[in-house]
Structure formats: C-alpha cells, structure tokens
N, C-alpha and C positions, 0 to 999 in steps of 0.2 A: 534438536530439530524445533524450530521455531514454529508457532501456531500459524504462520504464513506458510511455511513449507508442508506442513500436515494437511492445511488446505489444499495445497497443490496436488499433494499425493492422493488425496481423498477422491479429487476430481477425476485424476487418472485411472484410479481404481474402480471408479463409477459408484462410490459411496456417498457422494456429495454432488448435488447439483447446484450449480451457479446461477444467478439470475442472468435472465437476457439484457444486455445492454446495448442501447442504439444511439449513436451521434451523427446527424447530418443524413439520415436515412439508411444507415450502413451498421451491419451489427460490429461491435468492437469486443476487444478481449476484456473480460470481467476483471481479472487480476491487474491488468494494465492500468484500467480504468480505477480502481481501487487504490492501487498505488499513487496516480496523479492527485487523486483527492486527498490522499493522506499527507503526501507533499505540502499540498496547499494548505491543508487544515495546520500543519507544523509551522508552516511560514507565517501564518496568522496568530497562532500562539507564541511564537518566537518575537513578533512585534508587540506583545503583552496584551493581545485580546483574547477573547475565549470564543469557541465552536460549539454550537449547540448540538447535544446529541453524543458528542465524544470528548474523551478526557486525553489529556498528554500521557498519562501511565497507561491508558488502554493501547495506545497507538504504539508506545514505547514496548510493551510486553508483547502485542502480537508479532512485530517483527524482530524482538530481541535485541533491540537498540541499546546503546549505553550512552550515557550523559546526564548532567543535571538539568538540562534546559532543553526547551525545543529548539533552539538555535544550534545547540551541539549536535543535536540529533538529524537535522536538515541534510547534511552532507552523507552522512550513513545512509538513510533512506534513498537519496538520490543516485547514491551507488548501487544499491539493491535493484532499485528501477533500471536504471542503466545495464545492469547484469540480466535482468529479466527479458528486457527487450531484446539484448543480443542472444538470448536463450531462445526465445519464440522467433527470431529473425526479422525484427521490424527494425527500420531503420530510424 
C-alpha cells in the first residue's frame, strides 16, 4: 500500500485530518487537489525545471510510481488521478 493510499485510509478511519481547501469559494477535495498539484509539479520537472519545496523522488515514493524521469511518471500519476476521480464520483 502506497503512502497515498495509507493517507486515504487514515482519513476514512478518522486518524488523520486533512486541511480545508477552497477554490472559487467552494470546498474541494483535498486529495484531488493534491493529485492535481503533483501532476503539475511532475510536468514542470519533466520539462527540466525544479519545483520549490518538493522533489521528484518524494512524489515518486508517495504514489509508488516507477520510472527514471518525471516524464515517465506523469502518465502513471494521471491514471491514479483519473481512478481517484472515478472513485469519488467526480466527472
């Protein structure tokens, strides 16, 4: 089980509280937001730039991604995001 999956389980069990995230005045899902930001970060890293505050290896380990570069991992993370959106019922 990846750290991402563990975090989701901990939220379900009530042992982990996630921050409140708002966009356009509406409450949005924290894990969906986190996935979207990490996809953005990987795309930046895939273009050869760095992101302040996070490293490729941290994202790779958190989601259990495999690949040598950020470009290799973007499709995997987009698949995780699509599966997550389907799971929570967001189109």
